[in-house]
N, C-alpha and C positions, 0 to 999 in steps of 0.2 A: 359665321353666325355665333352670337354670344350665348353663354349659358343662360342668361336672362331671357333670351328669346326661345331657347330650347325647352324651358320649363313647361311641363304639361300640367293639366288640371289634377291628374292623379298624383304627380309629384308634389304639387302645391298642397294638396289635402293630406298627404301621407303623414306629415309631421304635425298635423293639427291635433289639439286636445279636444276631445268630444265630451260634452256634458249633456245629460238628459237626452232629449230627442234630437241629438245630432248637432248641437250648437258648436261650431268650430271657433275657438277663441285664439288660435295661433296657427301658424303655418310654417312649413319648412322652406327656407330660402335655398336657392342653389348654393352648393358648397363653394364653388368658385365662380367668379364672373368671367374668367378668361382674360385674354390679352386684348380683346377688341370690345369696345363698348358698342352701344346700340347705333351710334353715329360715327364710329372709328376709334382709333386708339387714344384720342385726346378727350374722350367723353367718359365720364364715370357713370355707369348704369348698373348698379348692383342688383336691381330687380325690375320688374315690369312697371313699377309705380313711379319711378323717378329717374332722372338723369341730371348731371351737372356738367356744363361745358367749360372750356378753358377760361371763359370770361366770368365764370361764377354764376351764370344764369341757371336757375333751377327750373326744370320742366317737370311738372307733376301730371301724371296721366289719370284722368278721372274716369272711372268705369261706370259711374251711375249717370244716366241721362239728366241733363239740366233742364228742368221744366218750370223754373221759377222758384223752386224750393231752396235754392242756395247750396246745393251739394258741392258744386265746383269750388265754392269758397270754403265750405266746411272741411272738405277733404284736404285742400291746400293748407288750412290751419293745422290740421292734425299731423300731416306729414312734416310740414315745415317746423312745427314745434319740436317734434322728436329729432328732426335733423339739425335743429338750431340754425335755421335759415331765415334770412330776412324776407318777410312776406312781400315786400316791395320788389324783391328780385326774383319773384316766382311767377311763372306763367303756367296756365292750365291748358291741357290738351285733352280732347275727348278720345276715349279709347275706341278702337275699331271693334267690330264684331269679331270676337275670338274667344269663345267659351273656354277653350283650353287654358287661356291665360287670365281672362277677366270674369269668369263666372262668379256669381255670388257664392261665398263659401258655405252658406247655410242651405240655400235652395239648390245649389249645383247648376243653376241656369243663369245665363246672361240676360235676365229679364227682371224688371224692377217695378215694384208696387208695394203696397202695404207698409209704407214708411220704413223701408228696410235699408235705406242708403247708409246711414251712419251706424245704426245698431247692429247690423250684420258685418260691417267691415272695420269697425273701430280698431280692434286689436291687431288686425292684419296691417292696416295702414300705419299704426303706431310702430309696429315691429319693423316695417319696411324703412321708416325714417330713422329709427334708432340703430338699425344695423348699418345703414350708410354712415351715420355719425361715428360709430365705433371704428369703421374702416378708415375714415378720414383721419381720425385721431392716430390710429396705428401708422398710417402713411406718413404723417407729420413726425411722429416719434422716430421712425426709421430715417427720415430725411435729416433730422437733427442728431441722430445717434443718442437720443435721450430715452429714459424709461417711459413707458406708456402712462404711468401714474403721474408724470410731471406735466401732462398736457390736458387742456380742456378746450371746449369750443365756445365761441361766441357767435353772433350773427354772421354767418357766411365765412368763418375763418376758424383755424385751430391756433391756440395760443399756448406758448411754453410759459407756464405759470411763474417759475423762478425768475426768468429774464424778461418776460413781456414780448419776446419774439412772436411773430404771427405769420401764418401762411394762409392766404385765401383759399377757399375750397377749389377754385378753378385751377390753381397751381398744383394741387394735389390729385387732380382727376386721373392722370395717367398712372401714377403710382398706386392709388387706391384701387384702380380697376384690376390690378393684378393680384389682389389679396383675396383670401378665402372669406366667404360671407359668414358672419357669426350667426349661429342658429337660435340663440336665446339672448339677444341683446338686452341690456339693462334699460328699462323704460323710465322715463322721468316720473317724478312724483308730482301731484297736483300743485304744490307750492312752487314748482319749477316752471310751470306752464307760462309761456309768454302770450300765447294767443287763445288756447283752449279755455273756454269759460269766460272769455271777454267779448265785448261788442267789437266786431271787426267790420270795416267797410267791405261791401260785396265786391268781389273782383270782376264780376260780369256786368256791373251796372254801367261803367263808362262806355263800353262798346254798344250797349243797348240804347243809351241816351243819344249817342252820336249817330246811330243808324248803321254802324259797322257790323253789328252782330248778325249772323246768318241763321235765320230760321228755315224751316223746310220750304216755305213759300218763296224764300229769297234765292233759292238755288238756281244758278245759271250754268249751263253746260254747252260747250260749242256744238252747234248743229241741233240743239234741243227743239223738239216740238212740244206743244201743249195739248192736253186732251181733257175732255170731260165725258162722263159716262152716264148714259140714260139707263137707269135701273127701274125694274118693275115697281110700280107704286104699291103693289100688294106684297106684304112681307112673305118672302119665300118664293115669289113668282119667278118665272123664267121666260126667256125669249122664245116665241113661236116662229116669228119671221119678221123681217124688217125691209123697208124700202129706203135706200140711201141716196136716191137720185137727186132729190131736192137739197139734201144736206151737202152733197158733193159739189153742187152748183154754187154754194156760198163761197165768196172770195176768201182765200186763205185756208180753206179746208183741204187737207192733203189726203186723208183716207178715213174710211169708216170701217171698223172691224168689230166682230163679236168677241167678247171676253166672257168669263164665267159669270160675272155679276151683271152683265147687260150688253149695251152697244156703245163702243167708244168712238167719239168723233175727235179726230186728230187734226190739228191745224197749226198755223204759224204762231197764233196768239190765242190767249184764253177767250177773248171776245169773239174771234172767228169761230172757235170751237163751240162756244155757247150759241151763237147764231145758227151754226150748222145743226146743233142738237135740237134747236127749236123747230127746224125744218124736217127733222127725221121722223119717219113713220114706223112705229113698232107695233106688232101684234103680240100680245102676251098670253102665256099660260099662267093664269092667276093662281092656280094651285089650291090646296085644301084650306087656306086661311081666308079665302075671298069673302066670306060672310062673317068673319069674326068681329065682335064689337066689345067695347069695354063693359057694356051692360051685361053681355053674356058671360064675360069672365067673372064679373062680380057675383052673378047668380050661381055660377058653378063653384066659386070659392065658398059662398055661404052654405051651399048644400054639403060640400065636403067637410065643412067645419063641424058638422053634426056627427062625423064619423071619427073613430079613433085614429091617431097618427102613429108614426114611429116614435118611440120614446128616446129622446135625446138626453134626458137627465131625469132621474127618479130617486128621491130620498124620502124615507118615511112612508106613510100611508095617506096620500092626499084624498082619495075617495072617501075613506072612512072618516077622516077629520072633517071634510066638508059636510058629509051627511049628518054628523053629530053636532055640528057647530050651531050655536044660537044665533050667530050673525054672520051672514055671507054677503059678498058683493060680486057682481058680474058686469063685464063690459066687453064691447066689441070695438076694436081699433082697426082702421084701414089706412094703407098708404098706397099711392099710385105709382105707376112706372115713372121714372125720371130719366132725363137725358143729361149727358155730361156738359154739353154746351161750352166746349172750349172756344176761346176767342179765335184761334187759328183753326179754320176747318181742316178736315183731313186732306193730306196731300202726300205725294211721294214722287221722286224722280228716279228713273231706272234706265240703264243702258245695257242691253243684252247683245252680245256678239257671239260668234261661233265658239270662242274659247274662254269667255269671261262674262261676268255680270257684275255691274256696279250699281249700288243703290244708295241714294241720299234720302234719308227718311227722318222725320221728327217722331221717333219711336221710343217707347219704354221697353221695347223687346228686341234689342239688336240681335241676340242669338236666334230667336224665333224667326226674325225677318230673314236672316241669312239662310236658315234651314228651309224655309218655304220657297225662297228664291232658287235654291239649289234644286229642290224638287220640281219646280215649274220649268226650269231650264234644262234639267238633266245633267247639270254640271256638278263636278265634285265641290263639296263645301269650300275647299281651299281656293277655288276659282271664283268665289262670290265675295265681293267686298261690300260692306255696309258702313256708310258714314252716318253716324248719329248726329243729326242737326239739333239746334236749340228747339225746344218745344213751346209753342204758344198755348200752354195748358195741356195737362195730361189727364189727371183725375181717374186714371184707370183705362180711359178710352183708347189711349195709344199703346196699350199692351196688346191690342188686337192687331192682326196682320192683314185685314181685308183691303186696306188702302195700299199696302205694299203689293199684294197680289194684283190689284188693278194696274199698277205701274209696270210691273214685270211682264205681265201678259200682254199689255199694249205695246211695250217696247219690242218684245219678241215678235209680235205680229207685224209691225211696220218696219223693223230693222233699223231703228234709229233711237237715240235717247229721247225719252218722253217724260214730261212732268204731268202727272194726273192731278187735277185740282177738283175737289168737290165743292159744289156750291153750298151755301148755308142750308138750303132746302134739302140737298142730298144728305148733309151731315145730320140734320134734325130727324129726317124720316128713314134713315138707314143706319141707325146706331145699334148699340148694345145697351139696353136700358136697365136701370136699377129695378129689381123685381117689385111688382105690385104684390101686396100681401094682405091677408085677412086674418085677424087675431082675436081669439076668444080667450078671455081671462076670467078666472074665478079665484076668490080668496075667502078665507074664514078668519075672523078676528077673535082674539082671546079677550079676557076680561080687562086687559090693559089697552085694548085697541090695536095691538100688534098682530101681524098675520101669523096664524098658526098653520095655515096651509096656503099654497100658491099653485095655481094651475094655469098653464099657458099653452094654447094650441095655435100653431102657425100654419096657415095654408098659403102656398105659393110655390114658385119654381126654385130650383137650386142652380146656381151659376155653374158650379164645378161639375154637377151631374149633367147639365145640358151640354157642356163643352166636352163631355166624354172623359174628363179627368178623374171621375169617381164612378164606380159601377152603379147601375140602376139598382135601387133597393137599399142603398146605403144612405146614411144621413149626411146631407150636404152641410159641411161646416159653415159655409157662408150664409146659409139660410137661418141658422140658429145662433150665430155669434151675437153677443150682446143680450141673448136670452138664456141660452144654456149656461153661460158663465155670469148670469146676473149676480151682483155682489152681496145681496142682503141675506142675513142670517135667519132663515126660516126653516123650522124643523121638518116640515112636510112640503115637498116641492116636486112638481112634475112639469117638464117641458116636452111637447110633442111637435112633430112636423109632418104635415101632409103634403106630399109632392104633387103639385098641379102645374104642369107645364102646358100653357096654352099655345105655344109655338112662337111667341114674341121673343126675339133674341134678347138675352139678358147678359149683363157684364158687370165687371167690378167698378163700382161707383164710389167716389171718395168716402172712405170709412166702411164701405161694403155693408154687411149685415148689421153692424153696430149702428149704422145711421138710422135705420127704421126701427130696430128692436129696442134701442135706448129710448126712443120716443114712446114706444108702447109701454115698456117697463116703467119708465119714470112718470108717465102720465097716470098709470094705474096706481103706483105707489102714492102719488099725490092724492088720488081719490081715497085711498085707504086712510091717509093722514086726516083728510077732511072728515071722513066718516067717524074717525076716532076723536075728532075735535082737538087735534094736536097740531102744533106748529110744524110746517113741512121740513124745516131744517132739523129741528129737534127729533122729529120722527125718524128721519133718515139716520141721524147719529145713533139712535137707539138700535138700529139694525145693522150697523157697520162695524160691529166689534171684531169681525174676522177680516175686515178690509181697512187696515189702519191708514194706508196711503190714500184711499178715497175719502176716509174721514178727515184726513189732513187737508186735502184740497177743498173739501166742503167747508170746513171751519174757516179756511183762509178766504175763500170767495165770499162767504156770508159776512165775515168781519169787514172786508174791504168794501163790500156793498152796503155796509151799515144796515144789515138785515134787522128788521124789527123797529127801526126808527121811522118817524112820520115822513110821508112823501107829499108832494103837491097834490091837491085835489084832482081826482080823475086818473091817478096813476097807481099801479100796484107792481109788486115784485113776484117773480116765480123762480124756482131753483130746480136744477137737475144735475146729476152726476153720471159719469160713465167711465169705464175702463176699457181701453182698446189699444192694441199694438204696443203692449207693455208700458203704456203711460196711463196717467190717471188725471181726469179733468172734472172740474165743476164750474158751472156758469149760473150767474144770477142775471135775469133780464128784468128791466124796468119798462113797463108797457102802459100805453093808454089806448082807448078805443073810441073812435069818433062816433057821432050819432048815426052815420051811414054805415057803420060796421067796419070802417077802415082801421087796421091795426097799425100803431106806430110804436116801434121799439126805440126808446130814447137812449138806453145805456145797457151795455152788457159787461159784467165783471167776470173775468175768466181767471181761474187758478189752475195751474198745470204742474204736475209732478212727472217730469220725463226722465227722472233719475238724475242725470247730470247734463246740464245744458251746455253743449259744445259752443254754440254761438247764441247767447241769450237774445240778441237783437233779432236773429232769424226765428227764434222760437216765438217771440212776440208777433213777428210778421205773419208766421204761419197760423197762429191763433186768430189774428185779425182776419186773415183770408178765409179761415174756416167759418167765422161768423158771417162773412159775406155769402159764402157758399150755402151754409145751412139756413140762413134767413131767406135767401132767394127761394130755396126749396119750400120752406115753411109757408111763405106768403104767396108764391106764384107757381111752383113747379107741378106740372101734371102733363103726362103724355097719355093721350086717349086714342083708342083704335075704333075706326068705323070701316066696315066692309074690308077688313084686313089691311087698312091703310092707317099710317100715323097721321092724325089730323093736324098737329102743329107743324109749322113749316119754317118759322123764323122768329126773331125776337119780338115781333109784333104780337104773336099768340103764345110765345113761350118766353115771357119777359125775364130779364135779369134785374137784380136789385139796382135801383137808381141812386145817385149820390144823395138826393134829398131824403131817401129812406134809410140811409146809413146811420146806425147809432154810434154814440161814443163808446169805444171799446177800451177797456183797461185789462191788461194782462199781468198777472202776478205769478212768478215762477217759484215753486217750492222745491228747493234743493234737498233731495232725500239722500244723496250719496250713492244711490243704486246705479246699476249700469244704465246707459242711455236707452230710452225707449223711443218709439216713433213720435213724430211731431206733425207731419202733414195731415194725418187723419184725425187724431183724437179730439180736436176742437169742434168737429161737426156734430157728433152724436148728442151732446147735451143741449144744443141750441134750440131746436124745435120744442122739446118738452119744457124747457125753461120758459119760453115765450107762451106756450099754451097754458102752463100752470099759472103764469101771471094773469092771463086773460080770465081764468077761473076765479082767481083771488079778487079781481076787479068786478067781474060781471056775474059770477055764479054759474057761468055756462062752460061746460066741458067741450073741448075740441078733441073728438075721437077720430077725425078723418082729416087728412091733409090733401091739398093745401088748405089753409084757414079760409073758410068761406065768409065773406062779408054778410051774406044774407042771414046767417045764423046769429050775427051779432048786432044787427040793426036795432036801434032803440024802439 
């Protein structure tokens, strides 16, 4: 076993430099890679992130699940740039579940969300490539008997500068493998980058276009059965009893077994399993939520909003300033539960035997999947293998492990490999939803019309608290993000949170708390601007003196959208800004409203400051995708509860944005030179408020509840 394989998470983090709240910007490579590479003596594998074979083919191991965000390409760009490898000679391999080797260096977990792919790993990946490059140079210098200073690298080879002699990396693999690994390799400077900061063709696209790419639903295993699980229609309900006789009579059905989430029908094919499930008879314990309704939740929220909450942020004296103000405003904003609606429904394949468990899962949480499988099977973690497949959409939903539990329990019960496939209805009605919240806002305006006091009380559940990751009685960071860190310079400011968990499962939805709180904050700021009789862009600029990066994207978006210039009759513009995941975004939406109240968004101009754009084309793609996601939620998204059941069941009553509704999207990247921020999330928060603020500019009607209701806008 090589030293690269023996490296532990503790050893990996030991040499890291920690800044602030534990940000690791470096790591200690193994001192020697030993005499055997990961694949034998002919392979150069200086660390867990890359290896080079004798033919010069570079394999880069991607630890971040690929869910369409392009991380497999971005990681390859970063490592290949520092390695000085030809990207055309690079292949990407997905890392197995192995937190000791592949944990996120910031979170310490092999679980991915929050746009952490590049921003948490950049320095680590660069250092891995640079260390390998220095070792290859040293191997060539030794081969030639020349000083190290006389050699340089070019794409895939080391060159002796005075003579032009060159050795391909593959020919140096065995010699380089025997060298000590430099601990602080020299990193390239930006002007030396060949790939980083440039538009690069996605490495995963050809296989996806040709159909060769393997998503979770594509997994095939010898002897595999297929299962679908009947779950209680009431949230939190459990099985009381079931009659499987008719289900077992369906041709192709092999078994019917109870698992923790319901009753699994196991068959030769999905169709047979589905037919068997339709014949299944189950009696349920519906549990304490059997009478819960969305109307009840709203009433409880409104009542609690009259009570003080936990103080998440307090500056100055808000109560005194509001009481003494000559002019105050108040508003209530509400957002509903939302579903992730990934195009690929939840699925997982598992094979449990006496001494091993293998899982094939489209998961954002390989480490958590491995851990829960070990718990369920009673096997040591080292005997559980998790293969992370391509994800047909993640958005936070696939950070959960419920679908992995389904597969492991079912396979264990029937003693065979089983692929569990959720129907679209299962997916819609048994998710982890973005929290519904109720927001009370108050502000006082000074003589200039600027806010001298700001009060925001949020009522709703906390994701982290509900999941047991934060103690009850503490402030859930996800509930207040986008509100507690609202960027405007206001001398008296208070943000409160009232925890009300109605029992509906909640989860991390693309951009999490910032998605709803930016809508609330930016909508109310727009109300203040209107009350002051001031231009919405100019008003925000006056309040962003302490947030220069937000001011920068606001100026860029407004300029590119030609803010203030005439539009065709019947159209108006709205603007919003938001900071999230260490990136800064502004969006201007150009909107019209039909006589029947239908909203049409014609154009969205986005400006994004993500520090340094590793792959600008992918930044643009992510912002465009965020517009689709955010606009879908603003126009259509709502999960409602009746008698403890999720009402919506498929795209017929939970519609996605259609191609005819898609606006023209322009993305402008503001290079600030700061360290890279996230990009998958930050485009969502400004979208809904920009659209709603445009509706107000056009119609004079405020949209304080999502999704946007046609009835409120009819002429």
